[in-house]
Structures are given as C-alpha cells and as structure tokens.
C-alpha positions as CSV (number, residue, x, y, z in Angstrom):
1,M,89.6,-7.6,4.4
2,S,86.5,-8.3,4.5
3,G,83.9,-6.2,6.3
4,I,82.0,-8.9,7.8
5,S,84.9,-11.0,9.6
6,G,85.9,-9.6,13.1
7,P,84.1,-8.3,16.2
8,G,83.3,-5.0,14.1
9,G,81.7,-7.4,11.3
10,A,79.5,-9.5,13.5
11,M,78.2,-6.3,15.0
12,S,77.2,-4.9,11.7
13,V,75.6,-8.1,10.7
14,D,73.7,-8.2,13.9
15,R,72.4,-4.5,13.2
16,I,71.6,-5.3,9.7
17,M,69.6,-8.1,10.8
18,A,67.7,-5.9,13.5
19,M,67.1,-3.5,10.7
20,R,65.7,-6.0,8.6
21,S,63.3,-7.4,11.4
22,Q,62.1,-3.8,12.1
23,I,61.2,-3.4,8.3
24,L,59.6,-6.8,8.2
25,E,57.5,-5.7,11.3
26,R,56.4,-2.4,9.7
27,N,55.6,-4.0,6.5
28,A,53.2,-6.4,8.3
29,A,51.9,-3.5,10.5
30,L,51.2,-1.7,7.0
31,S,49.6,-4.7,5.4
32,R,47.2,-5.2,8.4
33,A,46.2,-1.7,8.5
34,N,45.7,-1.6,4.7
35,A,43.9,-4.6,4.7
36,G,40.8,-2.9,6.3
37,V,41.1,-0.2,3.9
38,D,41.0,-2.3,0.5
39,A,38.1,-4.6,1.5
40,P,35.0,-3.2,-0.2
41,A,31.9,-2.4,1.8
42,P,28.9,-4.4,1.0
43,A,26.5,-2.5,-0.9
44,T,23.0,-4.1,0.0
45,T,22.2,-5.9,3.1
46,G,19.8,-8.4,1.4
47,G,20.7,-9.8,-1.8
48,A,23.3,-9.8,-4.2
49,A,24.7,-6.0,-5.1
50,S,24.1,-4.5,-8.5
51,F,26.6,-3.6,-10.9
52,G,25.8,0.3,-10.4
53,D,26.6,0.0,-6.7
54,V,29.5,-1.9,-7.1
55,L,30.9,0.7,-9.4
56,E,29.8,3.4,-6.6
57,G,31.6,1.7,-4.0
58,A,35.1,1.1,-6.1
59,L,34.8,5.0,-7.2
60,K,34.4,5.8,-3.3
61,N,37.4,3.6,-2.2
62,V,39.4,5.4,-5.0
63,N,38.3,9.1,-4.0
64,S,39.2,8.0,-0.4
65,A,42.5,6.7,-1.3
66,Q,43.5,9.9,-3.3
67,A,42.0,12.3,-0.6
68,Q,44.3,10.2,1.9
69,A,47.3,10.6,-0.4
70,S,46.6,14.2,-0.4
71,D,46.3,14.8,3.2
72,L,49.4,12.9,3.7
73,S,51.4,14.7,1.4
74,A,50.0,18.0,2.6
75,S,51.3,16.9,6.3
76,Y,54.7,16.0,4.8
77,E,55.0,19.4,3.2
78,R,54.1,21.3,6.2
79,G,56.8,19.2,8.2
80,E,54.6,17.4,10.6
81,T,56.3,14.1,11.8
82,I,54.8,11.9,9.0
83,D,56.8,8.6,7.5
84,I,57.8,9.3,4.0
85,A,57.6,5.9,3.1
86,K,54.0,6.1,4.2
87,V,53.1,9.0,2.2
88,M,54.6,7.4,-0.9
89,L,52.9,4.4,-0.2
90,A,49.6,5.9,0.0
91,R,50.4,8.0,-3.2
92,Q,51.3,4.8,-5.2
93,Q,48.0,3.1,-4.0
94,A,46.1,6.5,-4.9
95,S,47.6,6.0,-8.3
96,V,46.8,2.3,-9.0
97,G,43.5,2.7,-7.9
98,F,42.9,5.6,-10.5
99,E,44.6,4.0,-13.1
100,A,42.7,0.7,-12.5
101,T,39.5,3.1,-12.5
102,L,40.5,4.5,-15.9
103,Q,40.9,1.1,-17.3
104,V,37.5,0.2,-16.3
105,R,36.3,3.3,-17.8
106,N,37.9,2.8,-20.9
107,K,36.7,-1.1,-21.2
108,L,33.0,0.1,-20.4
109,L,33.1,2.9,-23.1
110,S,34.6,0.5,-25.5
111,A,31.5,-2.1,-24.7
112,Y,29.2,0.7,-24.9
113,K,30.3,1.8,-28.4
114,D,30.2,-2.0,-29.7
115,I,26.7,-2.3,-28.3
116,M,25.6,0.9,-30.0
117,S,27.2,-0.2,-33.2
118,M,25.1,-3.4,-33.3
119,P,22.4,-3.6,-35.9
120,V,18.9,-4.1,-34.3
C-alpha cells in the first residue's frame, strides 16, 4: 500500500503542499528582511568612496551581524519565543561574514608583504 493513495493520502499531500508554501513564504520574507541588512551604506555623499571607507563599512556590517547573532542566541537560550531557524541563519551569516573578512585580511597582508619585499 502506498501512503499517497486513498483519502488519507490525498490529505497528507495537501498538508505537505501547504507546509511547502509556508516554507517558501517564510524564505521570501527572510530574503526581503535581509536585503536591507546586507546592502552596504554609502560612505560619502559626494564622489567615489575610498578604500578605507568601504573597508570600514564592511567591518561595521560584519560586527553588527555578529552582535545580532549573539543577541538572537542569547534570547533563544533564555527561552524567549525566537525561531530557531532565524537564530541559526543569523549565526551562519555572521560566520560567513567573519570568514570573508578574515580572507580579505589575509590577502591584504600578503599584498603588503609582497610590496615591502620589492626592491626600490
């Protein structure tokens, strides 16, 4: 016997499809909510932003993502009504941001060492 055939099977398929649509709606809502967080703020109002301003803005975004992840984790640990998926998503975003920052730092140090080792 298959679990899909019969009246009970049709009911479970409808339930699965309803759960799927709820998941897709939540995913879309999270994507919309995170779209505003991930966008870098303009560093200057006049012309092109300097490298230092862009780097400072990126570091501030990573720091705020880590602070938000810590706050959500603490709220979940205290037993407040926080969705575990939201907590895990925030922690993963903070982790990816930190890893990207670490890789940029490593590349900058490597470039600095290469420049310093060049003969003048």
